[in-house]
N, C-alpha and C positions, 0 to 999 in steps of 0.2 A: 656326619660322616665319621666313622670309627676308623683311625688311624693306630697302626701298629708298628712298634719299633722292635728290633732284633740285634743280634750281637754284631752284625755286620750290616752297612748301610746299602750296598748293592743288593744283599738278599732281601732286605725290608723293601728297597725300592721295587723289586720284581713283585714281591708280595701284595704290597699295596696297590701296585697298578693292575695286578690281575683281579683284586677283590673289587676295586671301585671303577675302574675304566672297562674291564671286560665282565664284571658281574659275576665272576667264578669265586663262590664262597667255600672257603676250606680251612681248616687249621694250619698255622704256619708250621706245625712240627712236620706236616708232610713235605716239606721243600727242605728244611735245615736239618732235619734228622736224617742224615746220610751216611753210608758206610765210612767215608773218611773224616768225619766229623772231628774225630779226638786225635788224628795223627798231627805230630809236631815235626818241624823242619827246621834244620839251621840253615838261615839265608844270609850269607856274609858273616855277619857278626850279630845277627838278631835271630831270636827264636820266634817261628812264626807258626799259625795255624794254616790249613789249607786256603789257597786264593778263593775267592768267592764264586768265581766262575767254574772252580772244580767241583763245587757243590750244586751250583745253579744250571750249569749247562746238562747233566743227565737228566734232570727234573724237567726242564723245558723241552727237551727232546722227547722225552714220555708223553707229555701232554699236547706235543704239536706246536710249540711256540718259539719264536724268535727273538732276540734283542736286534732293535734297530737304532740307529743314531742319525736323526734325519737333518739334512744341511738346512739352515734356517736363514742364510743370507746375512749374516753379521749380526753385531749386537742388536742393531735396530729390529731387523727382522725377528730374532729370538724373543724380544720383548712384546713385539706386536703378536706373533704366534702364542706366545703364554699366556697373555691376556685373553685371547680368543678361546682357548682351549680351557682355560680356567672357568671363563662364564659359561662353558658348555658343560662343566660339572666335572671334568677330568682331574686328575693329579698329574703332576709331572716330575719325574726325577731329573734333578738338575747337577750335573758336575760342577764341583765348586773348588775353589782355592781356599784351603782352612786357615790362611792368614786372616780371611774375613769371616770365618766361622762366628757365629753369635754367641755360643755357649763358652767355647774353650778355643780361642783363636791361636793359630799355632805362631811361633816366633820367627817362623820363615815360610817361604812359598812350599804349599803342600797341595798338590792338585792330583795324585795318582789315585784313581778310582775312589774319589772322595764323592758321595752324593747326598743332597738334601731335598727333600719333597715340597715343590711349590704345591700349595693347596687352594688358593683363593685369592681373588681381588678385592681389596676393602672398598668401601664407598669413597673414600679419600685418594682411590687410585694405588694404595701402597699393595704389597705382596704379603700374603701370610705363607708361612713355611713351617716344616716340621723336622726336626732334628731326630733321625731314627734312631740314633746311637743312645741320645738322652732321653727319647720319647717325650719330647716337649715341642710345643709350638712356639712362634714368635713372629715378629712382623718387620719387613725392611722396605726402604722406599725405593724406587726405580734405580737411583744412582748407586745404593749398596748392592742390589743385584746385579747390575753391570759390572761391578768391580769382582763380584763373587764368581761370575761364569767367564769373565774376559781371561783367560788363564791358559797357558801353553797346552795342556792336555786336551783342550776342546777344539784344537786345531790339528789334532793328530792323524785326521784322514786327508793326507795330501794338502793339507793346509786349508780346507773347508771347515766352517765353523759348526761345529756339533755339540753344542751343550746339553741336549736333551737326550734322555734315554726312552724308547718304547718298547713295551712287550706286544708284540703281534702274534695273535692268537689265529692259527689256520683255520680251524674247524671247532667251533665253540662247542658242538655237541660231543665231538669225540673229547676234548679237554674235560668235559664235565664227566664223561663217564669213566676215564682213567682215574679222576681225582675222587670219585666215589668209591672206587675199588681199593684205594690205598688203604692199608691196613697198618695203624701206629705201632701196634706190637712186632709186625714183620720188620717195620723200620727201625725199631729199637733192635731187633734182634741182630739186623745188619750191621749195627755200630757194634754191638758187643762181640760179634764175629770178627770184625777188622781188627778190634782193639789189640794194639801190640806194645806192652809196657816196655819191653827190652828195646824196641826201635826207639820209642819216646825217650829212654833213659838216654840212649848213646846219642840222639839228636840233641838233648840238653847238655850233656858233658861236652859234645863237641862246641855248642854254643857258648858254653863259660869260658872255655879255653879261647876260643876266638874273640869273644868279648874282652877279655883281660888284656889281649895284644892289642886291641884295637884301642881301648881306653886308656892305655899306656902311653899312647902318642897324641892324644886329644889335649889341645891347649886349655888352660883354666877358662877362658872367656867363651869357649865352644862347647863347655861341658853340659851347661842346660838344656841346649838345642839337642844335643846327641841323647841325653837320657830321655827328653821329650819323644824323641822318635823311637827310642827303646820302649818305653812305656805304651805307646800305641800299639806295638806288636804285643806286648804281653797283656794288656787290657782286652785285647780281642782274644786271645786265648782264655782268660779268664771269664769273659761273657760267653764264649762258647759252651764252655763247662757248666755254667749256671743255667743256659737254656736246655743243656742236656738234662740237667738232673731234675729239673722243672717238669720236662716231658717223662721222665721216669716216674715222679712222683704222681703225675696225673694218671699213669698206669698202675699205680699201686707198687710199685718197684723200688722205691726210695726208702732207704732205712738209716738209722743212726750212724752206721759205719760207712755210709758214703759221703761224708761231709768233706772228703779230700776234694771233690770236683767242684765245691763253692768255696767254703770256708778256708780249705787248705790253700787252694790256689790264690784265695785273696789275702791270706797272711804273706805267703811267699811273694807273690807280685809285690806289695807294697813295701816289703823290706828290700827289694832289689836297689832302687835308688840310692838309699842309705849306704848300703854296702859298696856301690860304686863310687860314691863320692869318698870313702874311706881310701880308695887308690891303695890298697895293700894286698898283699898274698893272703894274709889271714881272713881278709873280707870275702875273696874269692872260694877259700878253702871252707868257709861258713856257708856260702851259697851252693857250694858241690855238695856237702853234707846236706843241707836243708831240701836240695832238690832230690837227692836219692830218696830221702824219706817221703818227701812228697809223692813221687811216682810209686812208690811202696804202698802207701795209702791209696793211691788212686787204683792201683790193680786189686788191692783187697776188697775196694769198694766194687769194682767191674765184677769180682767173683761173687759178691753178695748179690748182685743184679742178676748175674747168671744163675744162681740158685733159685731166686724167686722166680725166674721164667720157668726154670724145670718144675719147680713146685706147682705152677700153675697150668703145667702140661702144655706149655706153649712150645718148648724145645728140648731136646736131649743134649748132654753133653758127653755122651759115652761114645 
């Protein structure tokens, strides 16, 4: 069984479910390379990439599929159901509390649209799981699994317990035909056409102002947890851009000047915690300048991709 990670666990859950449970084989770029992929938003005092369902929903509608969250009848029912389905060869996206995450447990309860993949039951009765953010597998016992999924988010449907996500394909032949007609170059063009450096610059400037106001009120003993939340959003932005530039490279559209999408964001994101902990006006001024330079580099990189698309005769910019 070949499992695939992605910049977002919800998108990776959908992809792995379609690949393994529905036997629909297609490159993950067909789903994640969407027009709005590189948009940035100020959400309260966080800088955010598009919500995963904003990417997934148009794709699912196009292939004729829906997300379902079946009622499992409590923890006992969920565990029984998981064992049965895993023994039949399915994989199961499970919504978990990141406090119990295997690789990087959160210092607080965090259960909002966080999914990891149940992939098998061992001979000893434990569960194999796949962390799609890290693209690594691990093993948990039943007690640990119960702690992971027994969280408030999984009771959001009128109190019913719905820890697992299913991707239900209405018409397999229709979905297959749609997937075969998807063109990666056309998908890349849609991102290029939608990209708006000015809007992303404005979103980031608003974020920096709001973030400075927020962290000025955070008590020292809460700083670590707040920076953890901040970095969660920024790492998704970084990984989405890495996934984009990898897709561009596969199409021969990546060049030396495009490193803002990966190296540039990596440098910026990993400097943010140090600047936040400085708790000074100069630190935010430094971030403001660095962000403006980053978006300028990203804009230049996107313009180079546009030129290559034009050179390949894929699209005209006149």
